[in-house]
N, C-alpha and C positions, 0 to 999 in steps of 0.2 A: 353752244358757244362756250358755256362754262366748262364743259368736259374738255374741249380743245385747249382752253386756257390752263386747266389743271394739268393736262398732259404735257403742255409746253413747259410749265414750271417744273414738272417731274423730270423731264429730259435735261433741263438746264441744271437742276440739282445733281442729277446723276453724273453729268459731265463734270461738274465742278468738284464733286466728291471723289471720283475715281479716275479721272483722266490725267492725273499727275504723272510726270515722267522722271525717271532716274536711271542712269546707266553706268556701268563700269566700262569706261572707254579703253583703258590700257592698264594692265597690271601684270606683275610677274606670274608665270605659271609655276615657278619653283623658287624657293628661297632656302638659304643655308642658315644654320644657327649663327647668331651674331651679325647677320647681314643687315646693312642699312638700305632702305628702299623707299621709293615713292610710287604712287599710282595716280591715275587720272579718271575723273568722272564728270558727268553732265547731269543737270536737273532742270525741271520746269514745274513750278508749283501751281501753275495756271492762275494768272491774274484774275481777281485781286489778291489771291493768296500769295504767300511768300515764305521764305525760310525763317524759322525762329532760331536765332543764335547761329549755330555752326552747321556747315555741311560736314558730316562726320565720315572719316575714312578709318576703317577699323580692321584689324586682324582678329578673327574670332575662331573658337573651337565650337563645332556644331554637333548635335545629336541628329544623325540622319534618320532615325526612326520617327522622331517627333518634329523634325525640321526646326527645332529651337536651338538657340546658341547656349552653350554650357558656360563659357567664360570669354571675357574680352582680354586680349593679350597685348595689343599695341594700338596706339591712337595717333592719327595725323590730321586732326580737324582743322578746318579753315573757316574763318568768320565770314558768313554770308547773311548776317542778320538783316531782314527786310528786303532781301534781293529776291526777285521773282524767278529769274532763270539764269543759267550760266552753262557754258560748254567747255569741255576739256580743261577742267579745273585740276590743278596739281595739288596733291596732299602735302602736308608738312612731312619731313623725313620721319620714318618709323624704323625701329630696330627690333629684329627678331631676338628674343632672349637667347643667350648662349646655351642655356640648359633646357630649352624647349624640347619636348619629346618629338622625335622625328615621326613623320607620317607612317613610316613602315612599322613603327612600334605601337601605334594607336590601336584600341579595340576596333572591331569590324564596324561598329555603329558610330564611329567618330570620324570627322574630317575637318580640316582647316579651310576657312573661306575668307576672302577679302571682301569687304562690304563698303558700299557708298550709301549713306542714309541721312535723313534730315527730318525735322518736325515742321509741319505746316502751321502757320500762325492762326489761321481761321478754322480749318478743318480739324486740326489737332492730331492728325494721324502721322504715321512715320513711313513714308515711302522708302523703299530700299532696293538695292540690286546687289547680287553676290557673285563671286567667282571662286571656284575651288582652287586652292594653292597647295602644292606639296612642300613640306618642310624636310630638309635633309640634314644630315650631320655636317658640321663645318669641315672643310678641307683645310688641313693645317700645313702651311709651308714649312719645310724643315731642311736643314743642312746637317750632314753627319759625316763621320769618318768610316772608311771601310778598311779592314785588315791593318789596323794601326798596330805597329810593333810595340813591344814593352821596353825595348832598349834602342839607344842611338849612340853611335860612337863619338868620342871627343876628337877623333883624328880629323885632320884637314886644316889647312891654314887659309887665311883671308885670300880670296881670289884664286884659290886652288881647291875647289870643292872635293872633299872626301865624302864618305858615307853620310856624315852628319850635315854637311853643308850642301850636298847635291841632291840627288833623287832619294826620297824616302819611300819605302815600299808600302805605300797606302794611297788611297784616293779620297778626295772630297766628293761626296755624293749629295745631290739635292733633289727635292721633289716638291711639286705644287707651287713653285715660285711664280710670282707675277713678273713677266718679262717686259721691260720697258724699251722704248726706242729713243735715243740710242741705247744699246744694251747696258744693263747694270752689271756690276762686277762682284765677284767673291774675292775679298781680300784675305790673304793668309800670312801669318807671321810665325816665325820660330824664335822663341825668346829663351835666354839663359835663366838660371835660378834666381837671379836678381831682378828679372823683368826687362833687361836690356835686349833689344832686338838683335838677333844674330843674322837672320836671313828672312826673306819674304818674297812673295809673288802674288800676282792677281791675274784673273782671266775673265773674259766676257761671258755672261750667261745669256744664251740666245734661245734656250728651250726651257719649258717649265720643269722638266725632269732630265737628269743627266749625271755624269761624273767626270772627274778630271784627275789624272795622275799629276802630282806636284813635282816641279823642279824649282829649286830655290836659287835666288840670286843673293849673293852676300851683301849685307848692308854695313857691317862693322859696328863696333861699339859693344856688342855682346860676345861672350866666350863660353863655349861648352866645356865644362870641367867635369872629369870623371868623379863619380860619387855624389853628384847633385841630380836635380831633376830639371829637364827642359820643358818648356810649355809650348803647345801648339794652339793657335787661335785662328778662327775663320769667321768672317762676317759678310753678310749679303748687303750690298749698298742699296738695293731696291727696297729694303724694309719689309716688315711683316714676318720675316723668318727668325728663328732663334739664332743667337750667336753661340758658337760651340767652342769649348776649350778641352784640352786633354794634357796629361802629364806623361813624360817619357823619362825613364831612368837613363842617365848619361854614364857610359862605361868606356874604359880605355880601349877595349877590343870587344867586338861582338861575340856573343856566345856561339858555341858550336852549331846549335840548331839554326840560328839565324844565318850563320855563314854558309851552311849546306844549302839552305833554301835559296840563297842568292848567289851561289857559286857559279860564276861565269866570267870569262875573259875574252878580250878581242885583240886582234893583231892584224897588220901592224898598227901601232898607235903611237904617234899621230899617223894619219893616212891621207893620201891625195885622192884615191878613187875607190879601192876595194878594202873591205875589212872582213875578217873571218871570225865567226863565233865559235868559241871553244867551251864546250860543256858536255857533261855526261847525261844531262837531263833532256827530256824531249819537250817540244812545244809545237803549237800549230801556227802561231803568228808572232811577229815581233814589230814593235812600234818604236820610232825614233822621235825624241822630243828636243826642242831647243831650250835655252835657259829660261824662257818665259813660261814653259810648260805646254806650249803649243805643239800639237802633233805635226811633224814635218812629213813623215811618210810611214806607211805600214807595209811590211813585207810578209810574205807567206811563210811556209815551213821550209826555210832555207838557212844555211849557215854561212853563206857568202852574200854580203850586202854591197851594192854599188851605190856609193855616196858621192860620186864625182860631181853631181849637179848641185850639191849642197854648198851654201856659202861657208867661208872659213869661220871656224869657231868651235866651241865645245858643244857636244851633244850627249844625250843620255838615251839609252835604249832599254826597253822592258818587254819581256815576252808575256804571252797570255797566261803563263803559269807563274809569273812573279820573278823570273830571272832578270837581273839588272847589271848594267855596266855603263861606263862612260868612255867617250873617245873624242879626239880632236881632229877636225878636218882642216888640212892645210891647203 
């Protein structure tokens, strides 16, 4: 009888000591440098035992050879003092350090893990559960300029776009942007040397990566004066990306190099239906843009364009090799 009683006590003690439960219910498999995240975990300390102080959520670096952690990196503890059990508990927000070494650059015997852990009040041990997580370099959203010229002409009057006030031979390029619904915009401005806006345009961003050739709408107030510097500015309304600025020298007439690159003419201009492209240079495609910078139509390798279906107004065209011109549809 005594042996049976001792065996029963031993079984109860073993169950009480080792049957605690802790799990990682949900956690990211991959995180970027600088990313804010949460995770979920469950626990059961087995009554009458309970949690002492906090249910700890931790990002740690582990030595895989010894299975011991090397350093604790981020904490998201939740107060569960005296609580026996809980399920699907969400951690406090945690932030991956922006300079944390990516997993790909760690030694072979190191790895990052997300941990759920706590101390039991009676048993005094630390039940825990872990999940491996990959840390990657942060993806930086950017906007930039492609093929930005060094000069812009001062020619062109308000509402009569010349080279300076119409199409500029460069593009706004963006990458890794967070696209919102409805779509966010990239706002662009052309300003004179005094900071007054000469022209501007905006367009919707519907993809994380892309580019757009700019066509300016005249705003008034500013004036491009030969011998000064104009400013070009672009900003993403969705946030997170860099704002970009650049300076362009204002000249009375474009230099020979710029003129030859963009030497192209169209006729008849104005036109009601057909226009002919006149140039000695070759190209594979040609795109037509309206005043907002939206692509209206793209043609193949042809020098005769049918624009009869276009609405009346001013348009700009640009070849895949950078040739540019403007025309009016009547």
